[in-house]
N, C-alpha and C positions, 0 to 999 in steps of 0.2 A: 899683285901675285904673279909669279913667274910660271909660264906655261910648261916649263920643263920640270916642275915640281911633282912629287909623288903624293897622292892623297890617300889616306886610309879612312874607311867609313865603316863603323860598326852598325849593325842593323841594315846592312846594304840590301837585303832581300825584301825589306818592307817598302811601303808606298813612298815615303820620303827618301829612303836610301836609294831606291831605284832612280828617282828623279834627280837626285844629287849626282849619282853616278853618270847618268846620261849627260847632264850639263857639263860636268868636269871633263868627260871624255870629248864632248864637242869642242870644248875650249882647248883641247890638246894636252891635258894632263894624263899622267898614268894613275890608275885607280886600283887600289887593293880593297876588295870587298870582304869584310868580316861578317860571318853569319853563324847562327846556331843551327840553322836548317841544313839538311842535306840537299844540295842543288846539283842538278844534271844539266843546268843551263849551258848553252853553247857560248863561247867567248865571241862577242861581236862588238860593234861600235857603241852599243847601248848597255853593255855589261861591263863589269870590272875587267881589268886586264888579267886579274887572277882572283879566284875565290879562296878564302882561307876559313876553314871551319874551326870554331873554338867553343869552349864551354865556360860558364862562370865558375870561378874557383880554380881555373887553370890559366889565369891571366899571365903569369910569369913565362908561359910557353910562347907568348907572342913577342918576346923581346927581340928575337932575330928579325922578325918582320917589321917591328917598329923602327929599327935602325935605318930602314930604307925610306921611312916616311918623313915628309916635310910638314904636312898639315894633317893632323888626326882629328876626325869628326866623331865624337862619341854620341851616337844616335840611337842605340838599341834600348828597348824597354818593353814592358808588358802592362796591360790594363785588364785586371781581373776583378770582377764584382763579388767574388765569393766571400762569405763571412768567415771562412775557416782560418784558423791561426796560421796554417801553412801558407795561405795566400799572402798574409802580411809579411811573413818571413821571406817568401820568394820575391815579392815586390821590392822589399828593401834590398835584398841581395842583388837583383838584376838592375833595378832602376837607379840604385844609389851606390852600394858598396863596390860593385864590379866596375862602375864608371870611375869611382875614386881610386881604385887600385890601378886601373889603366892610366889614369891621369898621373899618378905617382911614378909608374913605370916609365911613362913617356918623359916625365921631368928628369928622371935619372939618366935617360939616354941623351936628352938635350944638354945636360951638364957636361957630357963627354964629347959633344959635337965640336969639331974643330973648324967648321965652316963659319964664315962671318955672317951668314944668313940665319936668322933666328928660326927655330922650330915653332909651330903653332898648334894649339889644341883648342877645339871648339866643342863645348859641352851643351847638349840639348837638355835643359832642365824642365821647361814647360811653365805655363801660367799657373799650373796647379801648385807651384811652389808657394804661392800666397793667396790664390783665388780658388773658389770651389770647382771641383771637377766631377762631383756627384759620385765619388768613389774614395772612401776613406783610406784604403791601403795605398792607392795611387798618390793621393795627396800627401800622405806621410812620407812616402819614399821620395817624392819630388821635393818636398820641403827639406829633407835631409841632404840630398845631393846639392840642392841650391845653396844651403848654408855651408856645406863643405867646400864648394867651389869658391864662394865669396871669401871665406876665411883663407883658403889657399892663395887666392889672388892677392889679398891684402897683406899677407905675411910672407910673400916671396922675398928671398934674400937678394941683395944687390947683384950677386953673381948670377943667380937664376934669372933675374929680369933681363940680363944681357943675352941670355940664351933661349928664353921661352916666352911666348906670348899666349895668354889665356883669354878666350872669349866665351861669354855665356850667351846661349841662344834661348830666348824666351818666346815660345810659340803659342798662339791661340789655337782653337779647334780647327784641325784640317782633316779632310776625308782620308780614311785609311781603314785597314782591317780592324784596328783597335777602336776607331771612331767613324763608323759608316755615315753618320749624320753631320760630320764636320763641315764647317762653313767654307773654309778656304780649300783650294785644290793643292795637292802636293807639288805640282809643277810650279804654281805661283809662289809657294813658300820657298822652294829650292832656289828660284831665281832671285828672290828677295834676300835670302841668306848670302848668296854669292855676291850680290851688289853691295849689301851693307857691310860685309866682312872686309871690303877694301878700305874702309875707314880705319882710323886709329882707335876707334871706340872699343870699349870692353863689352858693352851690352848690344846684342842684336835682338831687337824686339819686333815681332811680326804678329799683329793681332788686330781684330776688328773692334776690340774693347779699348776705348780711349783711356780707361783707368790704368791699364797696364803701362802706358807711357808716362804716367805720373808716379804710380806706386813702386815700380821696380827701381827706377833711378833713386827715389827717396830711400828705399830699403838699402840699396847698395851704399849710399852716402852714410847712412847711420851705422852700417856695419864697418865701413872704413874709419869713421870717427871713433867708434868703439875700440877698434884695434889700436888706434893711435893712443887713446887714453890708457888702456891697460898695459901697453908695452912701455910707454913713457913712465908710468908709475912703477913698474917692475925694475926698470933700469935706473 
């Protein structure tokens, strides 16, 4: 990764977003922090170079900002235990659909990129994609975004592969406002993300659960194999 690159981080005001921001700033990157919250934070060496406020449903308004970005980290999300139907709708919208819309928007921008350097998008889906998280609405939304990202990755056209790199981040429980009893610290997780993202691999798995290192690669292989079968059949 090049130190002159610009990083975009959604959920930048959350625990992991803050640690990712600090880390990338320390490494010499320019960081754009995207947040739903109103922030009066001063710009310093531990904050984004600029804060950008946005709302789900208004993803298209971020296009001008995305054009500046080399690596986009989709990290925003909610964890709500409410049994109300509105919670399920909100969880699906924020944790899954908004991320997928931003992924598609960034892909569109990448295809018009004239630089020889590929743009990258890293999507935080969570272990809850296939493992219990003690929250049905969270699990459903994470399963949805996980499947969407897998199919998107496997079905990229040859032209898009030359322009865009997709990485999926699978995280175990880390301490944050959403999960105050998380096992891992957000600082540890951010450093592991940074180190593992340097590899050519698609999956970035950071978890204390050994099952994750078996189940997720297997799931991705089956998804890849499935895509090969159905599209060879159709062709």
